FIVOSE-589426 format. One record per residue (C-alpha): x, z, y. Coordinates in nm, 3 decimals. Each point is the difference from the previous one (the first is absolute). Layout:
<sites>
<site><x>X</x><z>Z</z><y>Y</y></site>
...
</sites>
This chain:
<sites>
<site><x>-2.807</x><z>-0.394</z><y>0.434</y></site>
<site><x>0.113</x><z>-0.223</z><y>0.280</y></site>
<site><x>0.176</x><z>0.106</z><y>0.326</y></site>
<site><x>0.019</x><z>-0.239</z><y>0.298</y></site>
<site><x>0.235</x><z>0.090</z><y>0.288</y></site>
<site><x>0.037</x><z>-0.195</z><y>0.321</y></site>
<site><x>0.183</x><z>0.067</z><y>0.325</y></site>
<site><x>-0.294</x><z>0.198</z><y>0.141</y></site>
<site><x>0.041</x><z>0.249</z><y>-0.287</y></site>
<site><x>0.362</x><z>0.064</z><y>0.103</y></site>
<site><x>-0.100</x><z>0.045</z><y>0.365</y></site>
<site><x>-0.272</x><z>0.250</z><y>-0.095</y></site>
<site><x>0.236</x><z>0.184</z><y>-0.235</y></site>
<site><x>0.271</x><z>0.015</z><y>0.272</y></site>
<site><x>-0.257</x><z>0.144</z><y>0.251</y></site>
<site><x>-0.128</x><z>0.246</z><y>-0.260</y></site>
<site><x>0.355</x><z>0.112</z><y>-0.089</y></site>
<site><x>0.088</x><z>0.044</z><y>0.369</y></site>
<site><x>-0.290</x><z>0.241</z><y>0.040</y></site>
<site><x>0.117</x><z>0.216</z><y>-0.292</y></site>
<site><x>0.218</x><z>0.306</z><y>0.067</y></site>
<site><x>0.371</x><z>-0.073</z><y>-0.029</y></site>
<site><x>0.051</x><z>0.223</z><y>-0.303</y></site>
<site><x>-0.274</x><z>-0.165</z><y>-0.203</y></site>
<site><x>0.120</x><z>-0.347</z><y>0.102</y></site>
<site><x>0.355</x><z>0.078</z><y>-0.097</y></site>
<site><x>-0.091</x><z>0.150</z><y>-0.334</y></site>
<site><x>-0.227</x><z>-0.290</z><y>-0.087</y></site>
<site><x>0.261</x><z>-0.258</z><y>0.080</y></site>
<site><x>0.273</x><z>0.189</z><y>-0.189</y></site>
<site><x>-0.215</x><z>0.049</z><y>-0.305</y></site>
<site><x>-0.123</x><z>-0.360</z><y>-0.001</y></site>
<site><x>0.362</x><z>-0.132</z><y>0.036</y></site>
<site><x>0.124</x><z>0.221</z><y>-0.281</y></site>
<site><x>-0.276</x><z>-0.108</z><y>-0.240</y></site>
<site><x>0.032</x><z>-0.376</z><y>0.088</y></site>
<site><x>0.378</x><z>0.042</z><y>-0.039</y></site>
<site><x>-0.053</x><z>0.146</z><y>-0.355</y></site>
<site><x>-0.226</x><z>-0.296</z><y>-0.083</y></site>
<site><x>0.261</x><z>-0.246</z><y>0.125</y></site>
<site><x>0.271</x><z>0.183</z><y>-0.204</y></site>
<site><x>-0.211</x><z>-0.027</z><y>-0.311</y></site>
<site><x>-0.046</x><z>-0.371</z><y>0.048</y></site>
<site><x>0.365</x><z>-0.063</z><y>0.068</y></site>
<site><x>0.107</x><z>0.201</z><y>-0.307</y></site>
<site><x>-0.250</x><z>-0.175</z><y>-0.217</y></site>
<site><x>0.121</x><z>-0.349</z><y>0.108</y></site>
<site><x>0.376</x><z>0.093</z><y>-0.028</y></site>
<site><x>-0.056</x><z>0.141</z><y>-0.347</y></site>
<site><x>-0.192</x><z>-0.312</z><y>-0.100</y></site>
<site><x>0.277</x><z>-0.229</z><y>0.121</y></site>
<site><x>0.288</x><z>0.209</z><y>-0.147</y></site>
<site><x>-0.158</x><z>0.088</z><y>-0.326</y></site>
<site><x>0.085</x><z>0.366</z><y>0.063</y></site>
<site><x>-0.255</x><z>0.281</z><y>-0.057</y></site>
<site><x>-0.193</x><z>0.091</z><y>0.315</y></site>
<site><x>0.110</x><z>0.364</z><y>-0.028</y></site>
<site><x>0.367</x><z>-0.102</z><y>0.034</y></site>
<site><x>-0.061</x><z>-0.221</z><y>0.301</y></site>
<site><x>-0.226</x><z>0.266</z><y>0.157</y></site>
<site><x>0.270</x><z>0.269</z><y>-0.040</y></site>
<site><x>0.236</x><z>-0.223</z><y>0.209</y></site>
<site><x>-0.256</x><z>-0.082</z><y>0.272</y></site>
<site><x>-0.046</x><z>0.259</z><y>0.272</y></site>
<site><x>-0.258</x><z>0.015</z><y>0.274</y></site>
<site><x>0.048</x><z>0.221</z><y>0.303</y></site>
<site><x>-0.115</x><z>0.051</z><y>0.356</y></site>
<site><x>0.249</x><z>-0.169</z><y>0.228</y></site>
<site><x>-0.129</x><z>0.180</z><y>0.304</y></site>
<site><x>-0.303</x><z>-0.052</z><y>0.209</y></site>
<site><x>-0.246</x><z>-0.246</z><y>-0.146</y></site>
<site><x>0.254</x><z>-0.169</z><y>-0.228</y></site>
<site><x>0.027</x><z>0.005</z><y>-0.374</y></site>
<site><x>0.296</x><z>-0.132</z><y>-0.192</y></site>
<site><x>0.023</x><z>-0.104</z><y>-0.364</y></site>
<site><x>0.353</x><z>0.002</z><y>-0.126</y></site>
<site><x>0.111</x><z>-0.127</z><y>-0.339</y></site>
<site><x>0.345</x><z>0.094</z><y>-0.119</y></site>
<site><x>0.129</x><z>-0.105</z><y>-0.335</y></site>
<site><x>0.309</x><z>-0.108</z><y>-0.176</y></site>
<site><x>0.008</x><z>-0.249</z><y>-0.283</y></site>
<site><x>-0.189</x><z>0.135</z><y>-0.300</y></site>
<site><x>0.182</x><z>0.014</z><y>-0.334</y></site>
<site><x>-0.147</x><z>-0.254</z><y>-0.243</y></site>
<site><x>-0.034</x><z>0.269</z><y>-0.271</y></site>
<site><x>-0.222</x><z>0.223</z><y>0.218</y></site>
<site><x>-0.266</x><z>-0.276</z><y>0.033</y></site>
<site><x>-0.122</x><z>0.104</z><y>-0.349</y></site>
<site><x>-0.050</x><z>-0.202</z><y>-0.308</y></site>
<site><x>0.367</x><z>-0.083</z><y>-0.052</y></site>
<site><x>0.074</x><z>-0.078</z><y>-0.359</y></site>
<site><x>0.304</x><z>-0.118</z><y>-0.184</y></site>
<site><x>-0.022</x><z>-0.328</z><y>-0.187</y></site>
<site><x>0.258</x><z>-0.179</z><y>-0.213</y></site>
<site><x>0.100</x><z>-0.221</z><y>0.292</y></site>
<site><x>-0.034</x><z>0.237</z><y>0.295</y></site>
<site><x>-0.250</x><z>0.219</z><y>0.177</y></site>
<site><x>-0.362</x><z>-0.083</z><y>0.085</y></site>
<site><x>-0.151</x><z>0.187</z><y>0.296</y></site>
<site><x>-0.381</x><z>-0.012</z><y>0.068</y></site>
<site><x>-0.079</x><z>-0.227</z><y>0.303</y></site>
<site><x>0.369</x><z>-0.090</z><y>0.044</y></site>
<site><x>0.062</x><z>-0.211</z><y>-0.317</y></site>
<site><x>0.284</x><z>-0.027</z><y>-0.252</y></site>
<site><x>0.356</x><z>0.062</z><y>0.107</y></site>
<site><x>0.233</x><z>-0.174</z><y>-0.249</y></site>
<site><x>0.324</x><z>0.177</z><y>-0.087</y></site>
<site><x>-0.103</x><z>0.341</z><y>0.126</y></site>
<site><x>-0.036</x><z>0.335</z><y>-0.172</y></site>
<site><x>-0.158</x><z>0.340</z><y>0.061</y></site>
<site><x>0.240</x><z>0.292</z><y>0.010</y></site>
<site><x>-0.001</x><z>0.367</z><y>0.082</y></site>
<site><x>0.280</x><z>0.169</z><y>0.180</y></site>
<site><x>0.148</x><z>0.345</z><y>-0.037</y></site>
<site><x>-0.160</x><z>0.089</z><y>0.334</y></site>
<site><x>-0.346</x><z>-0.061</z><y>-0.171</y></site>
<site><x>-0.046</x><z>-0.321</z><y>0.202</y></site>
<site><x>-0.146</x><z>-0.293</z><y>-0.195</y></site>
<site><x>-0.002</x><z>-0.357</z><y>0.110</y></site>
<site><x>0.015</x><z>-0.366</z><y>-0.080</y></site>
<site><x>0.366</x><z>-0.122</z><y>0.006</y></site>
<site><x>0.202</x><z>-0.318</z><y>-0.026</y></site>
<site><x>0.365</x><z>-0.035</z><y>-0.087</y></site>
<site><x>0.223</x><z>-0.147</z><y>0.274</y></site>
<site><x>0.215</x><z>-0.195</z><y>-0.245</y></site>
<site><x>0.070</x><z>-0.026</z><y>-0.369</y></site>
<site><x>0.153</x><z>0.352</z><y>-0.011</y></site>
<site><x>-0.198</x><z>0.307</z><y>-0.074</y></site>
<site><x>0.044</x><z>0.125</z><y>0.357</y></site>
<site><x>-0.074</x><z>-0.039</z><y>0.289</y></site>
<site><x>-0.377</x><z>-0.017</z><y>-0.003</y></site>
<site><x>-0.246</x><z>-0.008</z><y>0.290</y></site>
<site><x>-0.359</x><z>0.112</z><y>0.037</y></site>
<site><x>-0.275</x><z>-0.256</z><y>0.066</y></site>
<site><x>-0.240</x><z>0.076</z><y>0.277</y></site>
<site><x>-0.359</x><z>-0.102</z><y>0.052</y></site>
<site><x>-0.205</x><z>-0.011</z><y>0.319</y></site>
<site><x>0.022</x><z>0.158</z><y>0.337</y></site>
<site><x>-0.344</x><z>0.043</z><y>0.154</y></site>
<site><x>0.142</x><z>-0.021</z><y>0.351</y></site>
<site><x>0.138</x><z>-0.342</z><y>-0.066</y></site>
<site><x>-0.352</x><z>-0.125</z><y>-0.088</y></site>
<site><x>-0.125</x><z>0.139</z><y>0.332</y></site>
<site><x>0.282</x><z>-0.159</z><y>0.192</y></site>
<site><x>-0.035</x><z>-0.335</z><y>-0.172</y></site>
<site><x>-0.376</x><z>-0.015</z><y>0.057</y></site>
<site><x>-0.021</x><z>0.176</z><y>0.341</y></site>
<site><x>-0.291</x><z>-0.220</z><y>0.118</y></site>
<site><x>-0.212</x><z>0.090</z><y>-0.297</y></site>
<site><x>0.060</x><z>0.373</z><y>0.052</y></site>
<site><x>-0.074</x><z>-0.028</z><y>0.369</y></site>
<site><x>-0.329</x><z>-0.171</z><y>-0.083</y></site>
<site><x>-0.086</x><z>0.286</z><y>-0.235</y></site>
<site><x>0.068</x><z>0.259</z><y>0.268</y></site>
<site><x>-0.198</x><z>-0.198</z><y>0.259</y></site>
<site><x>-0.294</x><z>-0.036</z><y>-0.231</y></site>
<site><x>-0.009</x><z>0.374</z><y>-0.068</y></site>
<site><x>0.019</x><z>0.076</z><y>0.373</y></site>
<site><x>-0.273</x><z>-0.250</z><y>0.081</y></site>
<site><x>-0.232</x><z>0.103</z><y>-0.281</y></site>
<site><x>0.050</x><z>0.374</z><y>0.000</y></site>
<site><x>0.099</x><z>0.135</z><y>0.337</y></site>
<site><x>-0.330</x><z>-0.017</z><y>0.188</y></site>
<site><x>-0.218</x><z>0.130</z><y>-0.279</y></site>
<site><x>0.247</x><z>0.276</z><y>-0.068</y></site>
<site><x>0.024</x><z>0.103</z><y>0.365</y></site>
<site><x>-0.383</x><z>0.016</z><y>0.021</y></site>
<site><x>-0.005</x><z>0.207</z><y>-0.313</y></site>
<site><x>0.257</x><z>0.248</z><y>0.138</y></site>
<site><x>-0.185</x><z>0.031</z><y>0.332</y></site>
<site><x>-0.321</x><z>0.061</z><y>-0.185</y></site>
<site><x>0.159</x><z>0.274</z><y>-0.218</y></site>
<site><x>0.155</x><z>0.174</z><y>0.302</y></site>
<site><x>-0.323</x><z>-0.014</z><y>0.203</y></site>
<site><x>-0.196</x><z>0.134</z><y>-0.294</y></site>
<site><x>0.238</x><z>0.297</z><y>-0.026</y></site>
<site><x>-0.036</x><z>0.073</z><y>0.376</y></site>
<site><x>-0.374</x><z>-0.047</z><y>0.022</y></site>
<site><x>-0.214</x><z>0.311</z><y>-0.039</y></site>
</sites>
């Protein structure tokens, strides 16, 4: 299947949308924006999870999408640094801890605390205490460090999906109104 769109298509679509009742037009645009926003969120989450080595479900749980008013959608990612132990696949070896996708950390150990928290730790000096926990990725840092790449992902989704989705939503709404 191939779709070709030129400037005349946009002009025709704009004229057709202007002839629609305001309620149908508003609903179609809102639904199309929401769906395209969800698609964009999925692609951003997939790429951030790929770069960070974190499971997609964990990155997705920290990535919110909401209507910012009018015809604006916002995708917000909030995350702190992720504990190395929570990345999964951490195992103790004779010389340290090996974590899947994050390599071997020499001189570290896995420990559980009284509070039921487990983590990968390293001693601060030669003494038994103090120790500090080692941290893995922060998905937000990957987005900030590669902002151009993520903007390109969002632009591609908008360019590829917005017009077909808007037409789909208008078609659905008109089918529901038609006798």
